[in-house]
MARMARBA-859010 format. One record per residue: residue number from 1; residue in one letter; x, z, y of N, C-alpha, C, O in turn. Coordinates in nm, 4 decimals, decimal comma. Layout:
// residues N
(NUM A (X Z Y) (X Z Y) (X Z Y) (X Z Y)) ...
// end
This chain:
// residues 86
(1 M (0,5475 1,3236 0,5902) (0,5451 1,1275 0,5791) (0,6730 1,0701 0,6031) (0,7571 1,0153 0,5319)) (2 G (0,6588 1,1125 0,7856) (0,7626 1,0682 0,8588) (0,9343 1,1151 0,8044) (1,0385 1,0508 0,8163)) (3 E (0,9053 1,2786 0,7305) (1,0801 1,2995 0,6639) (1,1001 1,1762 0,5871) (1,1978 1,1045 0,6086)) (4 E (1,0035 1,1457 0,4900) (1,0518 1,0659 0,3761) (1,0762 0,9232 0,4340) (1,1501 0,8569 0,3613)) (5 F (1,0362 0,8634 0,5382) (1,0662 0,7485 0,5989) (1,1994 0,7436 0,6073) (1,2690 0,6496 0,5691)) (6 A (1,2466 0,8700 0,6701) (1,3799 0,8952 0,7016) (1,4984 0,8606 0,6070) (1,6046 0,8026 0,6296)) (7 A (1,4415 0,9196 0,4835) (1,5306 0,9600 0,3826) (1,5170 0,8049 0,3226) (1,5778 0,8017 0,2156)) (8 Y (1,4639 0,6873 0,3513) (1,4697 0,5896 0,3028) (1,5450 0,5057 0,3977) (1,6090 0,4047 0,3686)) (9 G (1,5249 0,5787 0,5599) (1,6319 0,4713 0,6246) (1,5758 0,3799 0,7139) (1,6191 0,2770 0,7658)) (10 L (1,4201 0,4680 0,7232) (1,3187 0,3474 0,7717) (1,2671 0,4012 0,9531) (1,2320 0,5185 0,9663)) (11 P (1,2671 0,3243 1,0572) (1,2742 0,3959 1,1946) (1,1209 0,4737 1,1679) (1,0199 0,4552 1,1001)) (12 P (1,1630 0,5519 1,2469) (1,0244 0,6786 1,2864) (0,8941 0,5460 1,3140) (0,8073 0,5345 1,2275)) (13 K (0,8922 0,4819 1,3994) (0,7695 0,3812 1,4590) (0,7098 0,3180 1,3370) (0,5886 0,2994 1,3256)) (14 F (0,7985 0,2856 1,2457) (0,7185 0,2456 1,0739) (0,6572 0,2948 1,0243) (0,6034 0,2367 0,9300)) (15 V (0,6173 0,4547 1,0558) (0,5184 0,5647 0,9429) (0,4442 0,5028 1,0433) (0,4245 0,3907 0,9965)) (16 Y (0,3797 0,5082 1,1756) (0,2910 0,4598 1,2735) (0,2315 0,2980 1,1970) (0,1159 0,2580 1,1830)) (17 F (0,3414 0,2434 1,1648) (0,2955 0,0575 1,1616) (0,1920 0,0676 1,0331) (0,0747 0,0312 1,0406)) (18 V (0,2646 0,1331 0,8906) (0,2325 0,1493 0,7771) (0,0870 0,2057 0,7739) (-0,0220 0,1609 0,7384)) (19 G (0,1394 0,3430 0,8351) (0,0082 0,3929 0,8401) (-0,1308 0,3273 0,8996) (-0,2414 0,3530 0,8519)) (20 S (-0,1072 0,2335 1,0172) (-0,2405 0,1800 1,0801) (-0,2713 0,0546 1,0040) (-0,3771 -0,0069 1,0177)) (21 L (-0,1536 0,0119 0,9059) (-0,1762 -0,0922 0,8275) (-0,2944 -0,0731 0,7145) (-0,3965 -0,1373 0,6900)) (22 K (-0,2288 0,0558 0,6510) (-0,3247 0,1644 0,5344) (-0,4760 0,1681 0,5585) (-0,5747 0,1431 0,4894)) (23 V (-0,4514 0,2157 0,7034) (-0,6055 0,2823 0,7516) (-0,6936 0,1278 0,7739) (-0,8132 0,1259 0,7446)) (24 L (-0,6316 0,0126 0,8223) (-0,7192 -0,0824 0,8427) (-0,7703 -0,1166 0,7001) (-0,8726 -0,0767 0,6443)) (25 C (-0,6734 -0,2008 0,6550) (-0,7005 -0,2233 0,4697) (-0,8488 -0,1590 0,4371) (-0,9581 -0,2083 0,4091)) (26 A (-0,7891 0,0017 0,4576) (-0,9091 0,0787 0,3677) (-1,0584 0,0517 0,4525) (-1,1594 0,0053 0,3995)) (27 V (-1,0504 0,0778 0,5449) (-1,1472 0,0187 0,6445) (-1,1880 -0,1644 0,6355) (-1,2931 -0,2057 0,6845)) (28 A (-1,1113 -0,2363 0,5828) (-1,1404 -0,3718 0,5165) (-1,2308 -0,3909 0,3980) (-1,2926 -0,4902 0,3595)) (29 L (-1,2225 -0,2788 0,3547) (-1,2226 -0,2949 0,1915) (-1,3759 -0,2101 0,1934) (-1,4787 -0,2529 0,1409)) (30 I (-1,3664 -0,1224 0,2434) (-1,5057 -0,0747 0,2374) (-1,6036 -0,1889 0,3173) (-1,6857 -0,2465 0,2459)) (31 A (-1,5992 -0,2257 0,4663) (-1,6461 -0,3401 0,4800) (-1,6833 -0,4613 0,4024) (-1,7728 -0,5392 0,4351)) (32 G (-1,6027 -0,4723 0,2898) (-1,6013 -0,5847 0,1984) (-1,6960 -0,5426 0,1217) (-1,7256 -0,6365 0,0478)) (33 L (-1,7882 -0,4116 0,0890) (-1,9216 -0,4329 0,0577) (-1,9902 -0,5401 0,0654) (-2,0273 -0,6174 -0,0230)) (34 W (-2,0131 -0,5409 0,2363) (-2,0855 -0,6526 0,3070) (-1,9724 -0,7705 0,3089) (-1,9925 -0,8622 0,2292)) (35 F (-1,8997 -0,7756 0,3600) (-1,8084 -0,9067 0,3659) (-1,7335 -0,9349 0,3350) (-1,6354 -0,9433 0,4089)) (36 S (-1,7287 -0,9730 0,1880) (-1,6703 -0,9796 0,0741) (-1,5273 -1,0743 0,1450) (-1,4202 -1,0545 0,0875)) (37 L (-1,5266 -1,1471 0,2333) (-1,4167 -1,2679 0,2749) (-1,2919 -1,1355 0,2956) (-1,1731 -1,1656 0,2841)) (38 L (-1,3393 -0,9702 0,3307) (-1,2169 -0,9044 0,3738) (-1,1785 -0,8288 0,2066) (-1,0901 -0,7484 0,1770)) (39 V (-1,2349 -0,8632 0,1611) (-1,1698 -0,7986 0,0072) (-0,9978 -0,8578 -0,0337) (-0,9081 -0,7829 -0,0723)) (40 V (-0,9903 -0,9413 -0,0223) (-0,8878 -1,0591 -0,0816) (-0,7781 -1,0029 0,0187) (-0,7082 -0,9169 -0,0349)) (41 P (-0,7469 -1,0290 0,1454) (-0,6676 -0,9761 0,2259) (-0,6095 -0,8451 0,2412) (-0,4951 -0,8002 0,2480)) (42 A (-0,7409 -0,7932 0,2446) (-0,7075 -0,6167 0,2478) (-0,6361 -0,5730 0,0806) (-0,5585 -0,4789 0,0639)) (43 S (-0,6664 -0,6305 0,0128) (-0,6122 -0,5490 -0,1388) (-0,4671 -0,6559 -0,1342) (-0,3749 -0,6295 -0,2115)) (44 A (-0,4594 -0,7350 -0,0716) (-0,3356 -0,7940 -0,0946) (-0,2112 -0,7380 -0,0012) (-0,0932 -0,7242 -0,0334)) (45 I (-0,2552 -0,7191 0,0848) (-0,1827 -0,6107 0,1932) (-0,1393 -0,4972 0,1390) (-0,0225 -0,4623 0,1564)) (46 I (-0,2361 -0,4147 0,0575) (-0,1874 -0,3083 0,0113) (-0,1305 -0,3175 -0,1016) (-0,0465 -0,2424 -0,1512)) (47 L (-0,1726 -0,4019 -0,1385) (-0,0548 -0,4704 -0,2480) (0,0834 -0,4695 -0,2102) (0,1719 -0,4264 -0,2840)) (48 G (0,1015 -0,5141 -0,1025) (0,2349 -0,5581 -0,0516) (0,2993 -0,4367 -0,0383) (0,4035 -0,4120 -0,0989)) (49 L (0,2311 -0,3394 0,0557) (0,2962 -0,2187 0,1114) (0,3656 -0,1275 -0,0755) (0,4689 -0,0724 -0,1137)) (50 M (0,2468 -0,1587 -0,1269) (0,2581 -0,0419 -0,2642) (0,4112 -0,1167 -0,3777) (0,4719 -0,0715 -0,4748)) (51 V (0,4223 -0,2622 -0,2886) (0,5500 -0,3110 -0,4064) (0,6562 -0,2227 -0,3031) (0,7350 -0,1359 -0,3406)) (52 G (0,6320 -0,2771 -0,1429) (0,7156 -0,2153 -0,0755) (0,8078 -0,0486 -0,1168) (0,9267 -0,0232 -0,1360)) (53 A (0,6931 0,0287 -0,1166) (0,6781 0,2062 -0,1418) (0,7492 0,1746 -0,2860) (0,8590 0,2300 -0,2912)) (54 V (0,7202 0,1081 -0,3925) (0,7846 0,1460 -0,5144) (0,9286 0,0994 -0,5596) (0,9926 0,1444 -0,6546)) (55 F (0,9676 -0,0040 -0,4683) (1,0940 -0,0761 -0,4358) (1,1749 0,0765 -0,3519) (1,2791 0,1205 -0,4005)) (56 M (1,1366 0,1173 -0,2755) (1,2020 0,2432 -0,1780) (1,2333 0,3202 -0,2603) (1,3512 0,3424 -0,2879)) (57 H (1,1123 0,3898 -0,3293) (1,1216 0,5187 -0,4466) (1,2548 0,4509 -0,5355) (1,3635 0,5083 -0,5410)) (58 L (1,2345 0,3559 -0,5845) (1,3627 0,3478 -0,7074) (1,5101 0,2833 -0,6148) (1,6153 0,2631 -0,6754)) (59 R (1,4967 0,2553 -0,4575) (1,6072 0,2688 -0,3991) (1,6767 0,4002 -0,3601) (1,7988 0,4147 -0,3540)) (60 V (1,6104 0,4676 -0,3416) (1,6749 0,6217 -0,3310) (1,6491 0,7088 -0,4400) (1,6823 0,8214 -0,4032)) (61 R (1,6143 0,7109 -0,5340) (1,6327 0,7250 -0,6508) (1,5707 0,8831 -0,6779) (1,6252 0,9887 -0,7097)) (62 D (1,4169 0,8412 -0,6464) (1,3338 0,9576 -0,6376) (1,3206 0,9523 -0,7724) (1,3508 0,8648 -0,8535)) (63 P (1,2571 1,0888 -0,7873) (1,2059 1,1033 -0,9379) (1,1084 1,0491 -0,9577) (1,0320 1,0349 -0,8622)) (64 L (1,0669 0,9915 -1,1019) (0,9153 0,9455 -1,1400) (0,7718 0,9502 -1,0967) (0,6770 0,8732 -1,0812)) (65 I (0,7976 1,0608 -1,0862) (0,6576 1,1165 -1,0394) (0,6145 1,0739 -0,8835) (0,5025 1,0487 -0,8390)) (66 K (0,7356 1,0750 -0,8215) (0,7153 1,0684 -0,6468) (0,6417 0,9126 -0,6402) (0,5550 0,8872 -0,5566)) (67 S (0,6892 0,8145 -0,7398) (0,6349 0,6726 -0,7864) (0,5022 0,6717 -0,8048) (0,4204 0,6086 -0,7379)) (68 V (0,4799 0,7475 -0,9028) (0,3281 0,7640 -0,9315) (0,2165 0,7108 -0,8935) (0,1492 0,6229 -0,9475)) (69 P (0,1886 0,8113 -0,7274) (0,0786 0,6962 -0,6336) (0,0693 0,5792 -0,6213) (-0,0301 0,5071 -0,6304)) (70 A (0,2017 0,5492 -0,5944) (0,2241 0,4291 -0,5378) (0,2495 0,2894 -0,6534) (0,2706 0,1706 -0,6289)) (71 L (0,2410 0,3386 -0,7413) (0,2157 0,2624 -0,8714) (0,0826 0,2472 -0,9148) (0,0414 0,1334 -0,9372)) (72 F (0,0120 0,3410 -0,9294) (-0,1491 0,3493 -0,9366) (-0,2091 0,2526 -0,8629) (-0,2834 0,1708 -0,9171)) (73 M (-0,1724 0,2499 -0,6718) (-0,2371 0,1841 -0,6478) (-0,1549 0,0570 -0,6432) (-0,2294 -0,0341 -0,6072)) (74 L (-0,0454 0,0185 -0,6625) (-0,0506 -0,1136 -0,6957) (-0,1181 -0,1836 -0,7933) (-0,1472 -0,3022 -0,7779)) (75 V (-0,1550 -0,0991 -0,9268) (-0,2041 -0,1792 -1,0104) (-0,3491 -0,1674 -0,9619) (-0,4222 -0,2484 -1,0190)) (76 L (-0,4179 -0,0807 -0,8629) (-0,5443 -0,1148 -0,8485) (-0,5848 -0,2187 -0,7186) (-0,6902 -0,2600 -0,6704)) (77 S (-0,4381 -0,2367 -0,6901) (-0,4843 -0,3234 -0,5693) (-0,4966 -0,4577 -0,6278) (-0,5876 -0,5385 -0,6090)) (78 L (-0,3456 -0,4757 -0,7340) (-0,3629 -0,6193 -0,8675) (-0,4952 -0,5985 -0,9077) (-0,5630 -0,6975 -0,8803)) (79 G (-0,5581 -0,5106 -0,9611) (-0,6376 -0,5780 -1,0278) (-0,7597 -0,6070 -0,9186) (-0,7835 -0,7274 -0,9281)) (80 L (-0,8347 -0,5558 -0,8329) (-0,8994 -0,5786 -0,7061) (-0,8906 -0,6898 -0,6758) (-0,9924 -0,7565 -0,6577)) (81 L (-0,7240 -0,7602 -0,6567) (-0,7368 -0,9055 -0,5999) (-0,7506 -1,0019 -0,6893) (-0,7620 -1,1200 -0,6567)) (82 I (-0,7508 -0,9541 -0,8276) (-0,7717 -1,0488 -0,8890) (-0,8339 -1,0819 -0,9387) (-0,8451 -1,1962 -0,9829)) (83 F (-0,9144 -0,9718 -0,9533) (-1,1128 -0,9592 -0,9419) (-1,1826 -1,0368 -0,8582) (-1,2760 -1,1124 -0,8846)) (84 S (-1,1046 -1,0012 -0,7018) (-1,2120 -1,0760 -0,5907) (-1,2084 -1,2389 -0,6104) (-1,3039 -1,3118 -0,5838)) (85 I (-1,0520 -1,2943 -0,6738) (-0,9974 -1,4450 -0,6425) (-1,0995 -1,5178 -0,7581) (-1,1192 -1,6393 -0,7623)) (86 Q (-1,1612 -1,4167 -0,8526) (-1,2270 -1,4957 -0,9595) (-1,3717 -1,5375 -0,9289) (-1,4355 -1,6034 -1,0110)) 
// end
């Protein structure tokens, strides 16, 4: 993962920041089963991270196959966010 971030021109400490946010949001989504107030902010943060990930893949002209996981998570996060707001 560090090599990918370096290819995108991001500082090494950013790997830990993004990784920590992902883990924190994953835990918040699990906790959202009991505390529904956590679902909207956690899914919104993941959505933002995935928009950034897709943008970075496009920026460095990665093959489409490398963008598929980020696109998949973006769609899932968006669906969860829309479902949670209604």
